[in-house]
C-alpha positions as CSV (number, residue, x, y, z in Angstrom):
1,M,-15.9,76.9,-84.3
2,A,-18.4,74.0,-84.0
3,D,-17.3,71.1,-82.5
4,P,-16.9,68.5,-85.2
5,N,-18.0,65.5,-83.2
6,P,-21.0,67.1,-80.8
7,A,-21.0,63.2,-79.3
8,A,-17.5,62.7,-78.4
9,P,-17.9,64.0,-74.6
10,L,-20.9,61.6,-73.8
11,L,-18.5,58.7,-75.6
12,A,-16.0,59.9,-72.9
13,D,-18.2,59.4,-70.0
14,A,-19.7,55.7,-70.8
15,P,-17.0,53.7,-69.5
16,A,-16.9,55.6,-66.3
17,N,-20.7,54.8,-65.7
18,Q,-20.1,50.7,-66.9
19,A,-17.9,50.9,-64.2
20,G,-19.7,52.5,-61.3
21,A,-22.5,50.7,-62.3
22,K,-20.3,47.2,-62.1
23,R,-18.9,48.6,-58.9
24,K,-22.6,49.0,-57.6
25,R,-23.6,45.6,-58.6
26,L,-20.4,43.8,-56.5
27,F,-21.3,45.7,-53.5
28,L,-24.9,44.5,-54.0
29,I,-23.8,41.1,-54.4
30,L,-21.2,41.0,-51.7
31,A,-23.7,42.3,-49.2
32,V,-26.2,39.9,-50.5
33,A,-23.8,37.3,-49.5
34,V,-22.9,38.6,-46.1
35,V,-26.5,38.9,-45.4
36,S,-27.2,35.5,-46.5
37,V,-24.2,34.0,-44.2
38,A,-25.5,36.2,-41.3
39,A,-28.5,34.5,-42.0
40,L,-27.6,31.0,-42.5
41,V,-25.4,31.4,-39.2
42,G,-28.3,32.2,-37.4
43,L,-30.3,30.2,-38.7
44,W,-28.1,27.5,-37.7
45,Y,-27.5,28.7,-34.3
46,L,-31.5,28.6,-33.7
47,I,-31.9,25.2,-35.0
48,L,-28.9,23.6,-33.8
49,G,-25.8,25.9,-32.4
50,W,-27.6,26.4,-29.2
51,R,-27.1,22.7,-28.1
52,T,-23.8,22.7,-28.4
53,V,-20.6,24.4,-26.7
54,S,-17.2,24.1,-28.3
55,T,-13.8,24.8,-27.7
56,D,-10.1,23.4,-29.5
57,N,-8.3,24.8,-26.1
58,A,-8.6,20.7,-24.7
59,Y,-5.9,18.2,-24.0
60,V,-5.3,14.8,-24.0
61,G,-4.6,13.8,-20.2
62,G,-3.5,11.0,-18.2
63,D,-3.1,10.0,-14.6
64,V,0.8,8.6,-15.3
65,A,2.7,5.5,-12.4
66,Q,5.7,7.0,-11.4
67,V,7.8,3.4,-10.8
68,T,10.0,3.7,-7.7
69,P,11.7,0.7,-6.2
70,L,10.4,0.1,-2.7
71,A,14.3,-1.1,-1.7
72,A,17.1,0.9,-2.6
73,G,19.9,-1.4,-4.4
74,T,22.3,-1.8,-7.4
75,V,20.7,-2.2,-10.5
76,L,21.5,-5.3,-12.4
77,A,18.9,-5.3,-15.6
78,V,16.9,-2.4,-17.2
79,N,14.5,-4.8,-19.1
80,V,12.5,-1.8,-21.2
81,Q,13.2,1.3,-22.9
82,D,11.2,4.0,-23.5
83,T,8.2,3.8,-26.1
84,R,7.6,-0.4,-24.5
85,T,4.2,-1.2,-24.3
86,V,4.2,-3.2,-20.5
87,K,1.6,-5.2,-18.8
88,A,0.6,-4.7,-15.1
89,G,3.2,-6.7,-13.5
90,D,6.0,-7.0,-15.8
91,I,10.0,-7.2,-14.3
92,L,11.1,-3.8,-15.5
93,V,14.2,-3.6,-13.2
94,R,16.0,-5.9,-11.3
95,L,18.7,-4.9,-8.2
96,D,21.0,-7.0,-7.2
97,D,19.1,-9.5,-4.6
98,A,22.6,-11.5,-3.0
99,D,21.9,-9.6,0.7
100,A,18.0,-10.1,0.4
101,R,18.7,-14.1,0.0
102,I,21.4,-14.3,2.8
103,A,18.5,-12.1,5.2
104,L,15.6,-14.7,3.8
105,A,17.3,-17.5,5.0
106,R,18.7,-16.4,8.0
107,A,14.7,-15.7,8.8
108,E,13.7,-18.7,7.8
109,A,16.4,-20.6,10.3
110,E,15.1,-18.5,13.2
111,L,12.0,-19.7,12.1
112,A,12.8,-23.2,12.5
113,A,14.3,-22.7,15.5
114,A,11.7,-20.9,16.8
115,E,8.9,-23.7,16.5
116,R,11.6,-26.6,17.4
117,R,12.2,-24.5,20.3
118,F,8.3,-24.2,21.1
119,R,7.8,-28.4,20.3
120,Q,10.6,-28.9,22.9
121,T,9.0,-26.8,25.3
122,A,5.3,-28.8,24.6
123,A,7.4,-31.8,25.6
124,T,9.3,-30.6,28.3
125,G,5.4,-30.6,30.1
126,G,5.1,-34.0,30.0
127,A,8.1,-34.6,31.5
128,L,7.4,-31.7,34.4
129,E,4.1,-33.6,35.2
130,A,6.4,-36.8,35.2
131,K,8.3,-35.0,37.7
132,V,5.7,-34.0,39.9
133,Q,4.6,-37.2,40.3
134,A,8.0,-38.8,41.2
135,R,8.4,-36.4,43.9
136,D,4.6,-37.3,45.1
137,A,6.3,-41.2,45.4
138,D,9.6,-39.5,47.4
139,I,6.9,-37.6,50.1
140,A,5.2,-41.2,50.6
141,S,8.8,-42.9,51.2
142,A,9.6,-39.6,53.4
143,R,6.9,-40.0,55.6
144,A,6.9,-43.7,55.3
145,Q,11.1,-43.5,57.0
146,L,9.3,-40.5,59.3
147,A,7.1,-43.2,60.9
148,V,9.6,-45.9,61.1
149,A,12.2,-43.3,62.4
150,E,9.1,-42.1,65.2
151,A,8.6,-46.0,66.6
152,N,12.5,-46.6,66.8
153,F,12.8,-43.3,68.9
154,D,9.8,-44.1,71.2
155,R,11.1,-47.5,71.7
156,A,14.4,-46.2,72.6
157,R,12.9,-43.7,74.6
158,V,11.2,-45.9,76.6
159,D,13.7,-48.2,77.1
160,L,15.8,-45.4,77.8
161,E,13.1,-44.6,80.5
162,R,13.1,-48.5,81.9
163,R,17.0,-49.0,82.6
164,R,16.9,-45.2,84.4
165,K,14.7,-46.2,86.8
166,L,15.9,-50.1,87.3
167,A,19.6,-48.3,87.5
168,P,19.4,-47.1,91.1
169,S,18.8,-50.8,92.5
170,G,21.5,-52.2,90.7
171,A,19.6,-54.4,88.1
172,V,21.3,-52.6,85.3
173,S,24.5,-52.1,84.7
174,G,26.4,-49.0,84.1
175,D,27.2,-50.0,80.1
176,E,23.8,-51.3,79.0
177,L,22.3,-47.8,80.6
178,T,24.9,-46.4,78.4
179,S,23.9,-48.5,75.2
180,A,20.0,-46.8,76.0
181,S,21.2,-43.6,76.1
182,N,23.1,-44.1,72.4
183,A,20.4,-46.3,71.4
184,F,18.2,-42.7,72.1
185,A,20.5,-40.6,70.9
186,A,20.7,-42.1,67.3
187,A,17.0,-42.9,67.5
188,R,16.2,-39.2,68.0
189,A,18.9,-38.0,65.3
190,N,17.4,-40.7,63.0
191,L,13.7,-38.7,63.6
192,A,15.1,-35.4,63.1
193,L,16.6,-37.0,59.6
194,A,13.1,-38.4,58.7
195,R,11.6,-34.9,59.2
196,A,13.9,-33.2,57.5
197,Q,13.6,-35.7,54.7
198,V,9.8,-35.1,54.6
199,A,10.4,-31.2,54.3
200,Q,12.9,-31.7,51.6
201,A,10.5,-33.9,49.8
202,A,7.5,-31.6,49.9
203,S,9.5,-28.6,48.6
204,T,10.9,-29.8,45.8
205,R,7.7,-31.4,44.8
206,Q,6.2,-27.9,45.1
207,S,9.4,-27.1,42.8
208,A,8.4,-29.3,40.3
209,I,4.6,-28.1,40.5
210,G,6.0,-24.4,39.7
211,D,8.2,-25.7,36.8
212,S,5.4,-27.5,35.4
213,A,3.2,-24.5,36.0
214,A,6.1,-22.1,34.0
215,N,6.1,-24.4,31.5
216,A,2.4,-24.6,30.8
217,A,1.7,-21.1,30.7
218,L,4.5,-20.9,27.9
219,T,2.4,-23.2,26.2
220,Q,-1.6,-23.4,26.9
221,G,-3.9,-23.1,24.7
222,L,-1.2,-22.5,21.8
223,T,0.0,-24.5,19.2
224,A,3.3,-24.0,16.6
225,E,1.2,-22.1,14.2
226,N,0.0,-19.3,16.9
227,N,3.1,-19.5,19.7
228,P,4.3,-15.6,19.6
229,E,7.8,-16.7,19.8
230,V,6.7,-18.6,16.4
231,L,4.7,-15.4,15.2
232,A,7.7,-13.1,15.3
233,A,9.8,-15.3,13.3
234,R,7.7,-16.1,10.9
235,A,6.8,-12.3,10.3
236,A,10.4,-11.9,9.9
237,R,10.7,-14.3,7.4
238,D,7.6,-12.5,5.4
239,Q,9.5,-9.3,5.7
240,A,12.8,-10.8,4.1
241,R,10.6,-12.7,1.8
242,L,9.2,-9.8,0.7
243,D,12.4,-7.4,0.8
244,L,14.0,-10.2,-1.8
245,E,10.7,-9.9,-3.9
246,R,11.3,-6.2,-3.8
247,T,14.6,-6.1,-6.1
248,L,12.0,-6.9,-8.8
249,V,10.7,-3.5,-9.5
250,R,7.6,-4.1,-11.6
251,A,5.0,-2.4,-13.5
252,P,2.1,-0.6,-11.5
253,V,0.0,-0.5,-14.3
254,S,-0.4,-1.6,-18.2
255,G,0.9,1.2,-20.6
256,V,3.7,2.5,-22.2
257,V,7.3,3.6,-20.8
258,S,8.0,7.1,-20.7
259,R,11.2,9.1,-19.8
260,R,13.4,6.0,-18.6
261,Q,16.0,7.6,-16.2
262,V,17.9,4.6,-15.0
263,Q,21.0,2.7,-16.3
264,V,22.4,-0.7,-15.2
265,G,25.5,0.3,-12.5
266,Q,23.4,2.8,-11.1
267,R,23.0,2.8,-7.3
268,V,19.4,3.6,-6.7
269,A,17.6,4.6,-3.0
270,A,14.1,3.8,-2.1
271,G,11.5,6.1,-3.9
272,A,13.5,7.0,-6.2
273,A,12.2,7.9,-9.8
274,L,13.0,4.8,-12.2
275,M,10.9,5.7,-15.2
276,T,7.2,6.3,-15.6
277,I,4.3,4.6,-17.4
278,V,1.5,5.9,-19.2
279,P,-1.6,4.2,-19.0
280,M,-3.2,4.3,-22.9
281,A,-6.6,2.8,-21.9
282,Q,-7.2,5.1,-19.5
283,L,-6.2,8.7,-20.8
284,Y,-8.6,11.6,-20.6
285,V,-9.1,14.9,-21.8
286,D,-9.3,18.3,-20.5
287,A,-10.9,20.9,-22.2
288,N,-10.4,24.6,-21.3
289,F,-13.8,26.3,-21.9
290,K,-14.1,30.0,-21.0
291,E,-16.4,31.1,-18.2
292,G,-19.0,32.4,-20.8
293,Q,-19.3,29.1,-22.2
294,L,-20.5,27.0,-18.5
295,G,-23.6,28.1,-17.8
296,K,-24.6,25.0,-19.2
297,V,-21.9,22.8,-18.7
298,K,-22.7,20.1,-16.0
299,P,-21.2,16.8,-15.5
300,G,-22.9,13.4,-17.2
301,Q,-23.4,15.1,-20.5
302,H,-22.0,13.9,-23.5
303,A,-18.8,15.4,-25.9
304,E,-17.4,14.3,-29.7
305,L,-14.1,14.9,-29.9
306,T,-11.7,15.3,-33.1
307,S,-7.7,14.9,-32.7
308,D,-5.4,16.8,-35.2
309,L,-3.3,13.4,-35.2
310,Y,-6.3,11.4,-37.1
311,G,-8.3,14.7,-38.6
312,G,-11.9,14.6,-38.4
313,D,-12.5,11.0,-39.9
314,V,-12.2,9.8,-36.2
315,V,-14.5,11.2,-34.2
316,Y,-14.3,10.0,-30.1
317,H,-17.2,9.9,-27.5
318,G,-17.1,11.2,-24.2
319,R,-18.8,12.0,-21.1
320,I,-18.2,14.7,-18.3
321,V,-17.2,13.6,-15.4
322,G,-16.5,16.4,-13.2
323,L,-15.5,20.8,-13.9
324,A,-12.1,21.9,-12.1
325,G,-12.4,23.4,-8.5
326,G,-10.6,26.9,-10.2
327,T,-9.0,27.8,-13.1
328,G,-5.6,27.6,-14.4
329,A,-4.8,31.4,-12.9
330,A,-6.5,30.4,-9.5
331,F,-3.9,27.9,-8.7
332,A,-0.9,29.2,-10.4
333,L,2.5,29.3,-9.0
334,I,2.2,33.0,-8.7
335,P,-2.0,33.8,-8.9
336,A,-2.3,37.1,-10.5
337,Q,-3.3,40.0,-8.2
338,N,-6.6,41.4,-9.5
339,A,-6.5,43.6,-6.3
340,T,-4.0,46.0,-7.7
341,G,-4.9,49.2,-9.9
342,N,-3.6,48.1,-12.9
343,W,-6.4,45.6,-13.4
344,I,-7.5,44.3,-17.0
345,K,-10.1,41.7,-17.1
346,V,-9.3,39.0,-18.8
347,V,-11.7,36.0,-19.9
348,Q,-10.7,32.6,-17.5
349,R,-11.0,29.3,-18.5
350,L,-12.0,26.5,-16.5
351,P,-11.0,22.8,-17.0
352,V,-13.7,20.5,-17.7
353,R,-12.7,16.6,-17.1
354,I,-14.1,14.1,-20.0
355,A,-13.2,10.4,-20.0
356,L,-12.9,8.9,-23.3
357,D,-14.8,5.3,-24.3
358,P,-11.8,2.7,-23.7
359,K,-12.7,0.7,-27.4
360,E,-11.9,4.1,-29.3
361,L,-9.2,4.6,-27.2
362,K,-7.9,1.3,-28.3
363,A,-8.9,1.5,-31.8
364,H,-7.3,4.8,-32.2
365,P,-4.9,5.0,-29.3
366,L,-3.9,9.0,-28.4
367,R,-0.9,10.2,-26.2
368,V,-0.8,12.4,-23.3
369,G,-0.7,16.2,-24.3
370,L,-1.9,15.8,-28.0
371,S,-4.6,18.3,-29.0
372,M,-8.4,18.0,-29.2
373,D,-11.1,19.8,-30.7
374,V,-14.6,19.4,-28.4
375,D,-18.3,19.9,-29.1
376,V,-20.6,19.7,-26.1
377,D,-23.8,18.3,-26.2
378,V,-25.8,21.1,-24.0
379,S,-29.0,20.4,-25.2
380,G,-30.3,18.3,-22.6
381,S,-29.5,21.2,-19.8
């Protein structure tokens, strides 16, 4: 029996043919789009892309300052909290200063006593010089008395000899001879005493000269400003004053207070960590580039950076200041043992330090640890 509708099979295949043609057009459009995108990317790289290397493995860093006391003591007051902005020299913590004040008062008293002793020693020098001159007068007096004693001795000796010569003839009585003998003995004794007095006066003068020389050795060429004893006392005073000043713990740099670890009443030791200050105006970025990206990266090159904190509307401009001496794996606490048999190559990253513009940091402050996107211009290499 003949088919009543011979065109039915052709009508049934028409939708399938239309669907196949549509798929071909879609694949063709997709292929054209892929090729166009690849061409645009290639064209961009040939024109602009080769000029930069980029990474999003970058983080804000800073040389944070640890606040530590230089003297031990009990905390009387803590003037700051976390997130507080401080300036260099601001008082952060006050320690008990009672002992330091007492030590300073004692040192000041010892300095005043040392200066007084020096002035007294200097004044004694004049008195000792006067004593030397007085001893010269004593020697002159003793020598005059010696001359008198020698004259009396000579006269007594002559009288005694004369009377002894006249005694056998009876011209001189025994009493006169005895008196002459006694006078001679007294004159001889007085002569010996006079000589001893001259020697004593000379010895006393020599002693006075020694005392004067010793005193001069303590003061010669010196003043109250450069006397060693005064200098030592002044150094002790300055040390006590410094210890008192150290009871005030001041901010070493300007920045934001972080990680405060001290409370009122706490006994702290010298060198104990009290808090950390982040210098907000001196932050930098450590960008971790893959080793394959570093062939043209050099210090001095310029970089553009964006932060997730502000988005792409805020662009920071920086400059490469240096490349790290090794990768993070090389300085890890437990370095990778690549010499073992179970070795898998892992692309390493090297930190690159980028300095930021202080003016841009002031306008749009960052915080340590924030992530950054970095583009480095290597066209000049």
